[in-house]
Phi, psi and omega in degrees: 000133183287152179288164184265112173281128187238133170254128179251119180251104178205141182285345180267122181297322179299315179292317177302315183292317181297319177289320177302315177300321177293321184286325184291346176286344186263135178289348182273346185269132180264235176288150178234125176254143188243136174224135179266002173199176183292330176298309178302322179303312181296318183292317182294320182296332177278346183245339186242158175272101183255132179259321178216145180245134177256111197241112171290159180265313187266093184228150180283166179072278173243120185283169182300325179294312177294320173305312180300318179300313182295311181298322181289317182294324186263333190230355178044049180262144174295124186244124175254120171288125174235101189208161178281125190248124161254181187304313180300314183294327179297314181297325175296315181301323178289329178290321174296321176301314185300328182256314196229327189256170177244347183197164178222144177227138179280134181277115185276166177288327176238150179263097183264172176297321176301319177294322176301311174305314181298314181297315181297316179294322176290330175295312183301314173305310181300319180305330182284348183280129175234097187300328184288337176266004182240157176298144178287116183298328181302331181282353189288332180298332181287342185263355180277095188268334186208136174258119185278138177258110180289168181289154178304334181304338186297338177302340183279348184268155166250130179251119180250126176247122179241134178206165185223233183302129177099347181308309180301334181296329182251354183301318180296328175290326177291311185295325177302320184274346177257001185308317187255015179265115182270092181199164180270135183239146170241125183257125178237102178242121172300126187203153178287137189305322187291347184259358191292318183293322173295320173306311178297319179296321181289318177298316182302331183281350186254356184211156174267352177302159172284126179256130183237113174285119183275082179262351181211178183279076185263166181288140167275122181255131177281077188218171178285100177195180178227111172278138180243117180283141181279127182290356175284342192230151154280118181246138176232154173264122178243159180219115173248278167261335178214171181269133179211161178276122179252123188251135174226132182303145177289162174257170179292345183275350185284115180283321183242124176227142000281142182288148183277313190310306185300322180286320186285327178294312176298325177285334182293321184290335185264314188276340179055241182287353182264013177260142182229116188248118182248130179248122181254200182296149180166156180254079172171180175255016179300134185108342187292307177297330179287319176295326178296316178297321177300311184293322180294337179257012176085010176270187184243145179237139176226140187241132172294140176313120173304324181295334179270330184294140180298323171232117196265358193291321181300305181289323182294325178299320179287324178293318185293335184272352179080024182258359185267126176282326182206139171263128186229165169262144178305330178298334184251020185297314182295332175292317180294323180289327180282315183253343179056042177217000000 
């Protein structure tokens, strides 16, 4: 397997050199190119073989947002935003993921071993993406011709959406299609804990549905809303006299948070045949054990088309295991929910 060539675009000499030093420690990283602004980054992408771009946002001449747009439109390279994030900047970063980038990393004050591990994992994930060999996700919004209104009986079901890398790119399309579907949804998006608050604000800006952040052990209500699992916790659904969310802090060994499997397995035992589990884009097999539990309890599992997913590992692993009832396109989501075919 060829090594991964990385371009680092940041206006700080210290940051460029610190990131370069971290990446040089990995045997999987090949050449490392440096750019001090967006203009240089665009020029380097046009001249060198770049596999992954690390992009700061606040840079002179051409900022990171404009550089990302040009690089994405002209070279279809995977871009990871690496920048110091406040709440407003996180919302901007998620808008970038929706349009041009694939992931975002908060630039820490100090570069720890933990940050190095996270960054290298995201770079390796990004290097597997080949935009040219997949359907362009950007074109999906043009295929949504009709939003289907399901029968009122749908309220008895629980709908769980699990996604990882590439999830924010399709989230606005998903939210648009469930806007008029009156049922409880649970959204599980792998995300860094420090970005969660900004992520919630971004989701709230994309839908009129009630968004409930599962930050503590609250009651589960069978109503029209979207519960969003917090990446600081392993969350399960419990039932004693009533249904409620049970939280346990994540450990340092957890690679992808919040994990889908613990919640889906616990929910399947409670909802039985009334659970609907949707597996979307992502780089891991999280959701596989959950899908197994859903099938064992009489529920249904749906997987995004691997050819359409930005990263196909999550959905493909469920399909390969034989747990998938139907493969679907994001453009047909409301139809699948309504008719289940």
